[in-house]
C-alpha positions as YAML, in Angstrom:
chain: A
units: angstrom
residues:
- id: 1
  name: MET
  ca: [6.82, -41.74, 78.26]
- id: 2
  name: LYS
  ca: [6.09, -45.45, 77.56]
- id: 3
  name: THR
  ca: [3.81, -47.59, 79.03]
- id: 4
  name: GLY
  ca: [4.80, -50.81, 80.72]
- id: 5
  name: ARG
  ca: [3.98, -54.00, 78.93]
- id: 6
  name: LEU
  ca: [1.59, -55.12, 81.37]
- id: 7
  name: LEU
  ca: [-0.69, -51.82, 80.56]
- id: 8
  name: THR
  ca: [-0.66, -52.18, 76.85]
- id: 9
  name: GLY
  ca: [-3.68, -53.07, 74.83]
- id: 10
  name: THR
  ca: [-6.54, -55.50, 76.90]
- id: 11
  name: GLN
  ca: [-4.09, -55.15, 80.21]
- id: 12
  name: ARG
  ca: [-5.50, -52.12, 80.91]
- id: 13
  name: ASN
  ca: [-8.50, -54.07, 82.45]
- id: 14
  name: TRP
  ca: [-8.36, -55.49, 85.29]
- id: 15
  name: PRO
  ca: [-7.77, -58.95, 85.58]
- id: 16
  name: THR
  ca: [-11.50, -59.50, 87.32]
- id: 17
  name: GLU
  ca: [-13.45, -57.38, 84.65]
- id: 18
  name: LEU
  ca: [-12.29, -59.62, 82.18]
- id: 19
  name: TRP
  ca: [-12.82, -63.23, 84.16]
- id: 20
  name: GLU
  ca: [-16.85, -63.46, 83.47]
- id: 21
  name: SER
  ca: [-15.75, -64.70, 80.30]
- id: 22
  name: PRO
  ca: [-12.01, -65.58, 80.10]
- id: 23
  name: LEU
  ca: [-12.65, -67.96, 77.22]
- id: 24
  name: SER
  ca: [-13.28, -64.98, 75.12]
- id: 25
  name: LEU
  ca: [-9.77, -63.90, 75.21]
- id: 26
  name: PRO
  ca: [-7.57, -65.46, 72.40]
- id: 27
  name: THR
  ca: [-4.66, -65.27, 74.55]
- id: 28
  name: TYR
  ca: [-6.79, -67.25, 77.34]
- id: 29
  name: ARG
  ca: [-7.91, -69.75, 74.83]
- id: 30
  name: ARG
  ca: [-4.00, -70.33, 73.57]
- id: 31
  name: ALA
  ca: [-3.27, -70.71, 77.53]
- id: 32
  name: PHE
  ca: [-5.79, -73.36, 77.93]
- id: 33
  name: PHE
  ca: [-5.36, -75.16, 75.37]
- id: 34
  name: LEU
  ca: [-1.23, -75.49, 76.48]
- id: 35
  name: LEU
  ca: [-1.91, -76.08, 80.05]
- id: 36
  name: ILE
  ca: [-4.38, -79.30, 78.41]
- id: 37
  name: MET
  ca: [-1.74, -80.67, 76.41]
- id: 38
  name: LEU
  ca: [0.90, -80.45, 78.99]
- id: 39
  name: GLY
  ca: [-1.48, -82.01, 81.21]
- id: 40
  name: LEU
  ca: [-2.04, -84.87, 78.55]
- id: 41
  name: GLY
  ca: [1.81, -84.84, 77.49]
- id: 42
  name: GLY
  ca: [2.62, -85.44, 81.58]
- id: 43
  name: LEU
  ca: [0.35, -88.38, 81.85]
- id: 44
  name: ALA
  ca: [1.60, -90.08, 78.66]
- id: 45
  name: SER
  ca: [5.17, -89.34, 79.89]
- id: 46
  name: VAL
  ca: [4.24, -91.03, 83.05]
- id: 47
  name: TRP
  ca: [2.35, -93.94, 81.17]
- id: 48
  name: PHE
  ca: [5.27, -94.26, 79.42]
- id: 49
  name: ILE
  ca: [7.80, -94.48, 82.23]
- id: 50
  name: GLY
  ca: [6.27, -97.18, 84.32]
- id: 51
  name: GLU
  ca: [7.36, -98.14, 87.97]
- id: 52
  name: ILE
  ca: [10.77, -96.45, 88.18]
- id: 53
  name: SER
  ca: [11.67, -99.20, 90.49]
- id: 54
  name: ASP
  ca: [10.90, -101.95, 87.51]
- id: 55
  name: ARG
  ca: [13.51, -100.29, 85.05]
- id: 56
  name: ILE
  ca: [16.35, -99.56, 87.87]
- id: 57
  name: ASN
  ca: [16.36, -103.00, 89.62]
- id: 58
  name: PRO
  ca: [17.16, -104.80, 86.20]
- id: 59
  name: LEU
  ca: [19.30, -102.06, 85.24]
- id: 60
  name: TYR
  ca: [21.36, -102.48, 87.92]
- id: 61
  name: ASP
  ca: [21.49, -106.36, 88.59]
- id: 62
  name: PHE
  ca: [23.23, -106.35, 84.79]
- id: 63
  name: ALA
  ca: [25.61, -103.67, 85.73]
- id: 64
  name: LYS
  ca: [26.78, -105.48, 88.93]
- id: 65
  name: THR
  ca: [27.27, -108.76, 87.40]
- id: 66
  name: TYR
  ca: [28.96, -107.12, 84.04]
- id: 67
  name: LEU
  ca: [31.31, -105.39, 86.67]
- id: 68
  name: GLU
  ca: [31.55, -108.39, 89.03]
- id: 69
  name: GLY
  ca: [32.62, -110.14, 85.74]
- id: 70
  name: LEU
  ca: [35.70, -108.00, 85.25]
- id: 71
  name: GLY
  ca: [36.69, -108.16, 89.05]
- id: 72
  name: ILE
  ca: [35.38, -105.61, 91.02]
- id: 73
  name: PRO
  ca: [34.48, -106.54, 94.21]
- id: 74
  name: LEU
  ca: [30.88, -106.19, 95.64]
- id: 75
  name: PHE
  ca: [31.38, -103.64, 98.29]
- id: 76
  name: LEU
  ca: [32.97, -101.69, 95.87]
- id: 77
  name: ILE
  ca: [29.98, -101.67, 93.28]
- id: 78
  name: GLN
  ca: [27.48, -101.62, 96.71]
- id: 79
  name: LEU
  ca: [29.52, -98.26, 97.52]
- id: 80
  name: ALA
  ca: [29.08, -96.77, 94.24]
- id: 81
  name: TRP
  ca: [25.24, -97.71, 93.69]
- id: 82
  name: THR
  ca: [24.96, -95.66, 97.49]
- id: 83
  name: ILE
  ca: [26.71, -92.59, 96.37]
- id: 84
  name: ILE
  ca: [24.73, -92.75, 93.07]
- id: 85
  name: LYS
  ca: [21.23, -92.71, 94.98]
- id: 86
  name: ALA
  ca: [22.73, -90.20, 97.91]
- id: 87
  name: GLY
  ca: [23.79, -87.80, 94.85]
- id: 88
  name: ILE
  ca: [19.89, -87.77, 93.52]
- id: 89
  name: LEU
  ca: [18.63, -87.88, 96.99]
- id: 90
  name: LEU
  ca: [20.79, -84.01, 97.43]
- id: 91
  name: MET
  ca: [19.07, -82.96, 94.69]
- id: 92
  name: VAL
  ca: [15.65, -83.47, 95.27]
- id: 93
  name: PRO
  ca: [15.49, -80.45, 98.21]
- id: 94
  name: VAL
  ca: [16.94, -78.10, 95.11]
- id: 95
  name: VAL
  ca: [14.62, -79.09, 92.57]
- id: 96
  name: ASN
  ca: [11.67, -78.76, 94.80]
- id: 97
  name: ALA
  ca: [12.65, -75.24, 95.94]
- id: 98
  name: ILE
  ca: [12.95, -74.34, 92.61]
- id: 99
  name: CYS
  ca: [9.71, -75.55, 91.58]
- id: 100
  name: VAL
  ca: [7.70, -74.71, 94.38]
- id: 101
  name: VAL
  ca: [8.92, -71.46, 94.98]
- id: 102
  name: TRP
  ca: [8.00, -70.68, 91.45]
- id: 103
  name: TRP
  ca: [4.09, -72.62, 91.89]
- id: 104
  name: GLU
  ca: [3.69, -70.38, 94.99]
- id: 105
  name: ARG
  ca: [4.57, -67.31, 93.20]
- id: 106
  name: LYS
  ca: [1.92, -68.12, 90.26]
- id: 107
  name: ILE
  ca: [-0.58, -69.19, 92.91]
- id: 108
  name: SER
  ca: [-0.47, -66.49, 94.83]
- id: 109
  name: ALA
  ca: [-0.68, -64.07, 91.61]
- id: 110
  name: HIS
  ca: [-3.89, -66.14, 90.73]
- id: 111
  name: MET
  ca: [-5.20, -65.44, 94.38]
- id: 112
  name: GLN
  ca: [-4.42, -61.92, 94.08]
- id: 113
  name: SER
  ca: [-5.51, -61.08, 91.02]
- id: 114
  name: ARG
  ca: [-2.20, -60.37, 89.47]
- id: 115
  name: LEU
  ca: [0.31, -61.85, 86.86]
- id: 116
  name: GLY
  ca: [3.63, -63.14, 89.05]
- id: 117
  name: PRO
  ca: [6.49, -63.94, 87.02]
- id: 118
  name: MET
  ca: [6.09, -63.89, 83.52]
- id: 119
  name: TYR
  ca: [9.53, -63.03, 81.36]
- id: 120
  name: VAL
  ca: [12.30, -64.62, 82.90]
- id: 121
  name: GLY
  ca: [12.72, -67.92, 80.71]
- id: 122
  name: GLY
  ca: [9.39, -67.41, 78.38]
- id: 123
  name: TRP
  ca: [6.18, -69.43, 79.31]
- id: 124
  name: HIS
  ca: [5.21, -67.78, 82.72]
- id: 125
  name: GLY
  ca: [8.47, -66.95, 83.70]
- id: 126
  name: TRP
  ca: [9.49, -70.27, 84.52]
- id: 127
  name: LEU
  ca: [13.17, -69.76, 84.96]
- id: 128
  name: GLN
  ca: [12.61, -66.70, 87.41]
- id: 129
  name: THR
  ca: [13.61, -68.82, 90.70]
- id: 130
  name: ILE
  ca: [16.45, -70.17, 88.79]
- id: 131
  name: ALA
  ca: [17.83, -66.71, 88.02]
- id: 132
  name: ASP
  ca: [17.13, -65.80, 91.95]
- id: 133
  name: SER
  ca: [19.15, -68.87, 93.01]
- id: 134
  name: ILE
  ca: [22.32, -67.45, 90.64]
- id: 135
  name: LYS
  ca: [21.42, -64.24, 92.33]
- id: 136
  name: LEU
  ca: [21.44, -65.23, 95.54]
- id: 137
  name: LEU
  ca: [24.98, -67.28, 95.05]
- id: 138
  name: LEU
  ca: [26.16, -64.23, 93.86]
- id: 139
  name: LYS
  ca: [25.51, -61.65, 96.40]
- id: 140
  name: GLU
  ca: [28.03, -60.67, 99.12]
- id: 141
  name: ASP
  ca: [27.94, -62.27, 102.23]
- id: 142
  name: ILE
  ca: [27.43, -60.21, 104.91]
- id: 143
  name: THR
  ca: [28.37, -61.15, 108.61]
- id: 144
  name: PRO
  ca: [27.29, -58.15, 111.87]
- id: 145
  name: ASN
  ca: [30.96, -57.08, 113.47]
- id: 146
  name: LEU
  ca: [29.54, -58.23, 116.78]
- id: 147
  name: ALA
  ca: [28.39, -61.56, 115.41]
- id: 148
  name: ASP
  ca: [29.82, -64.91, 116.86]
- id: 149
  name: LYS
  ca: [31.17, -65.67, 113.33]
- id: 150
  name: LYS
  ca: [31.99, -69.40, 113.63]
- id: 151
  name: ILE
  ca: [28.39, -70.12, 114.53]
- id: 152
  name: HIS
  ca: [26.74, -67.60, 112.46]
- id: 153
  name: LEU
  ca: [28.27, -69.74, 109.82]
- id: 154
  name: LEU
  ca: [27.28, -73.38, 111.42]
- id: 155
  name: ALA
  ca: [24.15, -72.66, 111.85]
- id: 156
  name: THR
  ca: [23.04, -72.64, 108.24]
- id: 157
  name: ALA
  ca: [24.53, -76.29, 107.97]
- id: 158
  name: VAL
  ca: [22.66, -77.31, 111.38]
- id: 159
  name: ALA
  ca: [19.60, -76.57, 109.96]
- id: 160
  name: LEU
  ca: [19.82, -77.82, 106.36]
- id: 161
  name: ALA
  ca: [21.87, -80.97, 106.89]
- id: 162
  name: PRO
  ca: [19.35, -82.43, 109.10]
- id: 163
  name: ALA
  ca: [16.29, -81.50, 106.45]
- id: 164
  name: ILE
  ca: [18.44, -83.45, 104.04]
- id: 165
  name: ALA
  ca: [19.07, -86.50, 105.96]
- id: 166
  name: ALA
  ca: [15.51, -86.71, 106.41]
- id: 167
  name: PHE
  ca: [14.37, -87.93, 103.20]
- id: 168
  name: ALA
  ca: [16.56, -91.03, 103.59]
- id: 169
  name: PRO
  ca: [13.42, -93.14, 105.02]
- id: 170
  name: VAL
  ca: [10.86, -91.49, 103.03]
- id: 171
  name: SER
  ca: [9.20, -93.27, 100.37]
- id: 172
  name: PHE
  ca: [8.45, -91.86, 96.89]
- id: 173
  name: GLY
  ca: [6.49, -95.10, 95.35]
- id: 174
  name: LYS
  ca: [7.45, -98.48, 94.87]
- id: 175
  name: GLU
  ca: [10.75, -99.42, 95.65]
- id: 176
  name: LEU
  ca: [11.34, -96.06, 95.60]
- id: 177
  name: VAL
  ca: [13.39, -95.34, 99.12]
- id: 178
  name: TYR
  ca: [17.15, -94.29, 99.96]
- id: 179
  name: ALA
  ca: [17.36, -96.28, 103.18]
- id: 180
  name: ASP
  ca: [14.19, -98.75, 103.63]
- id: 181
  name: ILE
  ca: [14.91, -98.87, 108.13]
- id: 182
  name: ASP
  ca: [12.22, -100.33, 110.29]
- id: 183
  name: ILE
  ca: [12.10, -97.37, 112.43]
- id: 184
  name: GLY
  ca: [11.47, -94.88, 109.61]
- id: 185
  name: ILE
  ca: [9.46, -92.67, 111.68]
- id: 186
  name: LEU
  ca: [11.40, -91.90, 114.15]
- id: 187
  name: TYR
  ca: [14.76, -91.19, 112.51]
- id: 188
  name: VAL
  ca: [12.68, -88.85, 110.45]
- id: 189
  name: PHE
  ca: [11.30, -86.84, 113.73]
- id: 190
  name: ALA
  ca: [14.91, -87.52, 115.28]
- id: 191
  name: VAL
  ca: [16.85, -85.97, 112.77]
- id: 192
  name: SER
  ca: [14.53, -83.41, 111.77]
- id: 193
  name: GLY
  ca: [14.31, -81.85, 115.23]
- id: 194
  name: ILE
  ca: [17.87, -81.42, 115.14]
- id: 195
  name: SER
  ca: [17.10, -78.29, 112.68]
- id: 196
  name: VAL
  ca: [15.92, -76.17, 116.19]
- id: 197
  name: PHE
  ca: [19.25, -75.79, 117.36]
- id: 198
  name: GLY
  ca: [20.14, -74.11, 113.97]
- id: 199
  name: ILE
  ca: [17.61, -71.51, 114.50]
- id: 200
  name: ILE
  ca: [18.48, -71.13, 118.07]
- id: 201
  name: MET
  ca: [22.26, -70.66, 117.27]
- id: 202
  name: ALA
  ca: [21.55, -68.31, 114.05]
- id: 203
  name: GLY
  ca: [19.69, -66.23, 116.39]
- id: 204
  name: TRP
  ca: [21.50, -66.04, 119.30]
- id: 205
  name: ALA
  ca: [25.26, -65.54, 116.78]
- id: 206
  name: SER
  ca: [23.74, -62.63, 114.96]
- id: 207
  name: ALA
  ca: [24.03, -60.51, 117.92]
- id: 208
  name: ASN
  ca: [20.42, -58.83, 117.16]
- id: 209
  name: LYS
  ca: [17.74, -58.54, 119.34]
- id: 210
  name: TYR
  ca: [15.61, -59.37, 117.25]
- id: 211
  name: SER
  ca: [17.04, -62.41, 115.55]
- id: 212
  name: MET
  ca: [17.48, -63.51, 119.13]
- id: 213
  name: LEU
  ca: [13.93, -63.25, 120.26]
- id: 214
  name: GLY
  ca: [13.21, -64.95, 116.26]
- id: 215
  name: GLY
  ca: [15.14, -67.96, 117.42]
- id: 216
  name: LEU
  ca: [13.64, -68.46, 120.92]
- id: 217
  name: ARG
  ca: [10.01, -68.12, 119.16]
- id: 218
  name: ALA
  ca: [10.84, -70.76, 116.93]
- id: 219
  name: ALA
  ca: [12.61, -72.68, 119.19]
- id: 220
  name: ALA
  ca: [9.34, -72.71, 121.27]
- id: 221
  name: GLN
  ca: [6.62, -73.05, 118.31]
- id: 222
  name: MET
  ca: [8.67, -76.20, 116.77]
- id: 223
  name: VAL
  ca: [9.53, -78.09, 120.04]
- id: 224
  name: SER
  ca: [5.68, -77.71, 121.37]
- id: 225
  name: TYR
  ca: [4.15, -78.35, 117.88]
- id: 226
  name: GLU
  ca: [6.44, -81.39, 117.33]
- id: 227
  name: ILE
  ca: [4.53, -83.07, 120.36]
- id: 228
  name: PRO
  ca: [0.70, -83.50, 118.83]
- id: 229
  name: ARG
  ca: [2.42, -83.73, 115.56]
- id: 230
  name: THR
  ca: [4.46, -86.92, 116.70]
- id: 231
  name: PHE
  ca: [0.83, -88.34, 118.41]
- id: 232
  name: SER
  ca: [-1.18, -87.80, 115.79]
- id: 233
  name: VAL
  ca: [0.94, -90.41, 114.02]
- id: 234
  name: VAL
  ca: [0.52, -92.82, 116.81]
- id: 235
  name: PRO
  ca: [-2.92, -94.05, 115.87]
- id: 236
  name: VAL
  ca: [-1.58, -95.00, 112.48]
- id: 237
  name: ILE
  ca: [1.62, -96.82, 114.05]
- id: 238
  name: MET
  ca: [-1.35, -98.91, 116.59]
- id: 239
  name: LEU
  ca: [-3.70, -100.15, 113.22]
- id: 240
  name: CYS
  ca: [-0.92, -100.32, 111.36]
- id: 241
  name: GLY
  ca: [1.61, -102.20, 113.64]
- id: 242
  name: THR
  ca: [4.69, -100.84, 111.81]
- id: 243
  name: LEU
  ca: [7.46, -98.18, 112.22]
- id: 244
  name: ASN
  ca: [8.55, -98.73, 108.51]
- id: 245
  name: ILE
  ca: [7.09, -95.46, 106.45]
- id: 246
  name: ALA
  ca: [7.19, -97.78, 103.40]
- id: 247
  name: ALA
  ca: [5.15, -100.52, 105.36]
- id: 248
  name: ILE
  ca: [2.60, -98.05, 106.20]
- id: 249
  name: ALA
  ca: [2.50, -96.98, 102.77]
- id: 250
  name: GLU
  ca: [1.67, -100.44, 101.71]
- id: 251
  name: ALA
  ca: [-0.94, -101.58, 104.38]
- id: 252
  name: GLN
  ca: [-3.15, -99.03, 102.98]
- id: 253
  name: SER
  ca: [-3.41, -100.58, 99.80]
- id: 254
  name: GLY
  ca: [-6.54, -102.07, 98.37]
- id: 255
  name: TYR
  ca: [-10.43, -101.27, 98.30]
- id: 256
  name: LEU
  ca: [-13.10, -101.60, 100.92]
- id: 257
  name: PHE
  ca: [-16.78, -102.27, 98.59]
- id: 258
  name: GLY
  ca: [-15.04, -102.69, 95.75]
- id: 259
  name: PHE
  ca: [-14.52, -98.55, 95.56]
- id: 260
  name: LEU
  ca: [-13.30, -96.71, 98.29]
- id: 261
  name: PRO
  ca: [-9.92, -96.77, 99.59]
- id: 262
  name: ARG
  ca: [-8.48, -98.23, 102.44]
- id: 263
  name: TRP
  ca: [-6.52, -94.72, 103.28]
- id: 264
  name: PHE
  ca: [-6.14, -93.90, 107.01]
- id: 265
  name: ILE
  ca: [-8.31, -90.55, 106.22]
- id: 266
  name: PHE
  ca: [-11.14, -92.56, 105.82]
- id: 267
  name: TYR
  ca: [-10.93, -94.45, 108.69]
- id: 268
  name: PRO
  ca: [-14.07, -92.91, 111.09]
- id: 269
  name: VAL
  ca: [-13.38, -89.95, 113.10]
- id: 270
  name: VAL
  ca: [-10.12, -91.45, 114.30]
- id: 271
  name: GLY
  ca: [-8.24, -90.83, 110.87]
- id: 272
  name: GLN
  ca: [-9.75, -87.96, 110.05]
- id: 273
  name: ILE
  ca: [-8.36, -86.18, 113.67]
- id: 274
  name: ALA
  ca: [-4.84, -87.63, 113.34]
- id: 275
  name: PHE
  ca: [-4.48, -86.28, 109.66]
- id: 276
  name: ILE
  ca: [-6.43, -82.98, 110.41]
- id: 277
  name: VAL
  ca: [-3.59, -82.52, 113.58]
- id: 278
  name: PHE
  ca: [-0.58, -83.84, 111.78]
- id: 279
  name: LEU
  ca: [-1.63, -81.40, 108.75]
- id: 280
  name: ILE
  ca: [-1.34, -78.27, 111.42]
- id: 281
  name: ALA
  ca: [1.48, -79.10, 113.11]
- id: 282
  name: SER
  ca: [3.22, -79.80, 109.99]
- id: 283
  name: VAL
  ca: [2.41, -76.30, 108.72]
- id: 284
  name: ALA
  ca: [3.24, -74.79, 112.57]
- id: 285
  name: GLU
  ca: [6.87, -76.59, 112.06]
- id: 286
  name: THR
  ca: [7.82, -75.14, 109.06]
- id: 287
  name: ASN
  ca: [7.09, -71.71, 110.10]
- id: 288
  name: ARG
  ca: [4.56, -70.98, 107.67]
- id: 289
  name: VAL
  ca: [1.75, -68.60, 107.30]
- id: 290
  name: PRO
  ca: [-0.48, -68.68, 109.83]
- id: 291
  name: PHE
  ca: [2.17, -69.93, 111.80]
- id: 292
  name: ASP
  ca: [5.32, -67.55, 110.94]
- id: 293
  name: ILE
  ca: [5.66, -65.96, 114.17]
- id: 294
  name: PRO
  ca: [9.53, -66.47, 114.24]
- id: 295
  name: GLU
  ca: [9.66, -64.49, 111.09]
- id: 296
  name: ALA
  ca: [7.35, -62.08, 111.84]
- id: 297
  name: GLU
  ca: [8.33, -58.96, 109.38]
- id: 298
  name: SER
  ca: [5.85, -56.58, 111.20]
- id: 299
  name: GLU
  ca: [7.11, -57.20, 114.53]
- id: 300
  name: LEU
  ca: [10.97, -59.18, 114.10]
- id: 301
  name: VAL
  ca: [12.10, -57.61, 110.46]
- id: 302
  name: ALA
  ca: [12.85, -61.22, 109.49]
- id: 303
  name: GLY
  ca: [13.13, -62.83, 112.92]
- id: 304
  name: PHE
  ca: [16.10, -65.60, 112.98]
- id: 305
  name: SER
  ca: [17.64, -65.13, 109.58]
- id: 306
  name: THR
  ca: [17.43, -61.05, 110.08]
- id: 307
  name: GLU
  ca: [21.39, -60.83, 109.87]
- id: 308
  name: TYR
  ca: [21.90, -63.20, 106.99]
- id: 309
  name: SER
  ca: [22.57, -62.49, 103.23]
- id: 310
  name: GLY
  ca: [23.26, -64.40, 100.06]
- id: 311
  name: ILE
  ca: [23.91, -68.19, 100.52]
- id: 312
  name: LYS
  ca: [23.53, -68.65, 103.97]
- id: 313
  name: PHE
  ca: [20.16, -67.01, 103.74]
- id: 314
  name: SER
  ca: [19.21, -69.29, 100.67]
- id: 315
  name: MET
  ca: [20.51, -72.10, 103.07]
- id: 316
  name: PHE
  ca: [17.89, -71.50, 105.67]
- id: 317
  name: PHE
  ca: [15.31, -70.65, 102.78]
- id: 318
  name: LEU
  ca: [16.04, -74.44, 101.33]
- id: 319
  name: ALA
  ca: [15.67, -76.07, 104.60]
- id: 320
  name: GLU
  ca: [12.07, -74.61, 105.05]
- id: 321
  name: TYR
  ca: [11.23, -76.22, 101.64]
- id: 322
  name: SER
  ca: [12.56, -79.49, 102.43]
- id: 323
  name: TYR
  ca: [11.06, -79.63, 105.22]
- id: 324
  name: VAL
  ca: [7.43, -78.93, 103.54]
- id: 325
  name: LEU
  ca: [8.04, -81.58, 100.86]
- id: 326
  name: ILE
  ca: [9.22, -84.21, 103.77]
- id: 327
  name: SER
  ca: [5.76, -83.46, 105.24]
- id: 328
  name: ALA
  ca: [3.56, -83.70, 102.07]
- id: 329
  name: LEU
  ca: [5.38, -87.20, 101.66]
- id: 330
  name: LEU
  ca: [4.70, -88.18, 104.99]
- id: 331
  name: ILE
  ca: [0.90, -87.14, 104.69]
- id: 332
  name: SER
  ca: [0.76, -89.26, 101.94]
- id: 333
  name: ALA
  ca: [2.04, -92.16, 103.23]
- id: 334
  name: PHE
  ca: [0.01, -92.08, 106.40]
- id: 335
  name: PHE
  ca: [-2.74, -91.02, 105.49]
- id: 336
  name: LEU
  ca: [-3.41, -90.85, 102.00]
- id: 337
  name: GLY
  ca: [-2.05, -94.69, 100.74]
- id: 338
  name: GLY
  ca: [1.31, -93.54, 99.38]
- id: 339
  name: GLY
  ca: [1.52, -94.78, 95.87]
- id: 340
  name: SER
  ca: [-2.20, -96.29, 95.55]
- id: 341
  name: PRO
  ca: [-4.35, -95.25, 93.23]
- id: 342
  name: LEU
  ca: [-7.33, -93.63, 93.95]
- id: 343
  name: LEU
  ca: [-9.95, -95.95, 91.86]
- id: 344
  name: PRO
  ca: [-9.24, -99.34, 90.78]
- id: 345
  name: SER
  ca: [-9.39, -98.36, 86.96]
- id: 346
  name: LEU
  ca: [-6.51, -95.92, 87.46]
- id: 347
  name: SER
  ca: [-3.87, -98.69, 88.95]
- id: 348
  name: PHE
  ca: [-2.28, -97.99, 84.91]
- id: 349
  name: ILE
  ca: [-0.92, -95.21, 86.51]
- id: 350
  name: PRO
  ca: [2.82, -96.06, 88.70]
- id: 351
  name: SER
  ca: [2.90, -95.73, 92.03]
- id: 352
  name: TRP
  ca: [5.89, -92.38, 92.32]
- id: 353
  name: ALA
  ca: [3.11, -90.78, 89.92]
- id: 354
  name: TRP
  ca: [0.45, -90.93, 92.75]
- id: 355
  name: PHE
  ca: [2.91, -90.30, 95.64]
- id: 356
  name: ILE
  ca: [4.84, -87.31, 94.06]
- id: 357
  name: GLY
  ca: [0.81, -85.82, 92.89]
- id: 358
  name: LYS
  ca: [-0.38, -86.97, 96.56]
- id: 359
  name: ALA
  ca: [2.53, -84.50, 98.04]
- id: 360
  name: LEU
  ca: [1.91, -81.46, 95.50]
- id: 361
  name: PHE
  ca: [-1.53, -81.41, 96.43]
- id: 362
  name: ILE
  ca: [-0.42, -81.11, 100.33]
- id: 363
  name: ILE
  ca: [1.98, -78.54, 99.09]
- id: 364
  name: PHE
  ca: [-0.67, -75.92, 97.51]
- id: 365
  name: CYS
  ca: [-2.57, -76.89, 100.56]
- id: 366
  name: PHE
  ca: [0.54, -75.44, 102.10]
- id: 367
  name: LEU
  ca: [0.68, -72.35, 99.63]
- id: 368
  name: TRP
  ca: [-3.07, -72.07, 99.92]
- id: 369
  name: PHE
  ca: [-3.27, -71.24, 103.37]
- id: 370
  name: ARG
  ca: [-0.49, -68.87, 103.32]
- id: 371
  name: TRP
  ca: [-2.36, -66.74, 101.15]
- id: 372
  name: THR
  ca: [-5.50, -67.21, 103.39]
- id: 373
  name: PHE
  ca: [-5.11, -67.00, 106.87]
- id: 374
  name: PRO
  ca: [-3.93, -64.20, 108.95]
- id: 375
  name: ARG
  ca: [-1.05, -64.85, 111.57]
- id: 376
  name: PHE
  ca: [-1.40, -66.25, 115.12]
- id: 377
  name: ARG
  ca: [-0.47, -64.06, 117.85]
- id: 378
  name: VAL
  ca: [2.36, -65.55, 119.84]
- id: 379
  name: ASP
  ca: [0.49, -66.30, 123.13]
- id: 380
  name: ARG
  ca: [-2.91, -67.92, 121.05]
- id: 381
  name: LEU
  ca: [-0.31, -70.14, 119.08]
- id: 382
  name: MET
  ca: [1.35, -71.19, 122.11]
- id: 383
  name: ASP
  ca: [-2.39, -71.42, 123.62]
- id: 384
  name: PHE
  ca: [-3.39, -73.66, 120.54]
- id: 385
  name: ASN
  ca: [-1.14, -76.16, 120.87]
- id: 386
  name: TRP
  ca: [-1.63, -77.05, 124.25]
- id: 387
  name: LYS
  ca: [-5.28, -76.29, 125.07]
- id: 388
  name: PHE
  ca: [-6.52, -78.01, 121.88]
- id: 389
  name: LEU
  ca: [-4.16, -79.96, 119.90]
- id: 390
  name: PHE
  ca: [-2.36, -81.71, 122.81]
- id: 391
  name: PRO
  ca: [-5.61, -83.04, 124.22]
- id: 392
  name: LEU
  ca: [-7.11, -83.89, 120.87]
- id: 393
  name: THR
  ca: [-4.21, -86.32, 120.51]
- id: 394
  name: LEU
  ca: [-4.62, -87.78, 123.38]
- id: 395
  name: ILE
  ca: [-8.41, -88.59, 123.00]
- id: 396
  name: ASN
  ca: [-7.72, -89.62, 119.39]
- id: 397
  name: ILE
  ca: [-4.98, -92.47, 120.80]
- id: 398
  name: LEU
  ca: [-7.58, -93.41, 123.02]
- id: 399
  name: LEU
  ca: [-10.16, -93.88, 120.14]
- id: 400
  name: ALA
  ca: [-7.49, -95.73, 118.48]
- id: 401
  name: GLY
  ca: [-7.47, -97.84, 121.02]
- id: 402
  name: ILE
  ca: [-11.00, -98.69, 121.23]
- id: 403
  name: TRP
  ca: [-10.99, -98.69, 117.50]
- id: 404
  name: SER
  ca: [-7.99, -101.19, 117.65]
- id: 405
  name: ALA
  ca: [-9.29, -103.96, 120.32]
- id: 406
  name: GLU
  ca: [-13.03, -103.89, 118.35]
- id: 407
  name: ILE
  ca: [-10.91, -105.10, 115.07]
- id: 408
  name: LYS
  ca: [-9.15, -108.04, 116.95]
- id: 409
  name: HIS
  ca: [-12.31, -108.56, 118.97]
- id: 410
  name: MET
  ca: [-14.51, -109.13, 115.02]
- id: 411
  name: VAL
  ca: [-11.63, -110.86, 114.02]
- id: 412
  name: LYS
  ca: [-11.80, -113.52, 116.86]
...
């Protein structure tokens, strides 16, 4: 019997046995060199592209002037531009899910001393997620006989549509925002809260007691953790004086003492508490470990999505990873200065690269948590929210009020 590809040659050894001197392996040296070249190439590409808004705006002005010269009404030009931006925005959740799922597999593989995807597409199985997406699209759609078929189908749209709509006021860098509205924070929290209805509908319409329990757990968890998550942003709003997400990120530009970024996370006590609470609550909002009680496979099989398959299941999957990206982008804007660089000497890197880089770091934390912490028990999960996080946010708001009053007093 032939041995598998992973059991031949040096791969007979357990990876940890080779980790003492990994650079002694030619394959590891080649991979390390390739990784460095990819990083340098990516940095060079980012520098060459520069600020995307500085390139798009002149192009849009030229196209508008040219089309108006042809007699095309201005409102049609603006409508076409809005549709183009909407199309790009719709692609963000799809591309995000494809990339992050592959990234999560590789991170978990490294944490567990295994390889993860390696073959589909060649280099580290980078096409594996695309192949899985095609598989989900082609799989048979199975609906239980006793299920409410209309609500069973509608639940997927109710869960996914708000996840896509919530991206509208979220900034991706300097002037890179679909809808720069003054109440962007309220809009994101209000729209994203609608998804809980889709999860409840999915659990109820499946005619499955495990799905129903998963839907109820998800509703209790998401509604509960939404409160400290929202309250944790109140100090940011108090100190910045605006609900506009892009304006909050812009308010954190500049440096103290010439080197310390004015990011909100560096505000003494208040900033750190707000950041930690928002991060924990965001992990709970996305139903990820250690807050994956609604999908606890050891108790509920797969929770509210038990009776979903194929493209319907992928829509719940897409919504979850969309909210992970939204949470990461919001954390970048609220606490990490948005597109502002870490050091003044790194200002040659454009704002969109900083913004996305910070968001990717937060996403890495989400993935890291999943493969590190054990799952909460459902009662302790709720106790942690109402007996610890919620009171902590109220205390932090009080501290922010004192801080804000002291700043006003010093200015006077």
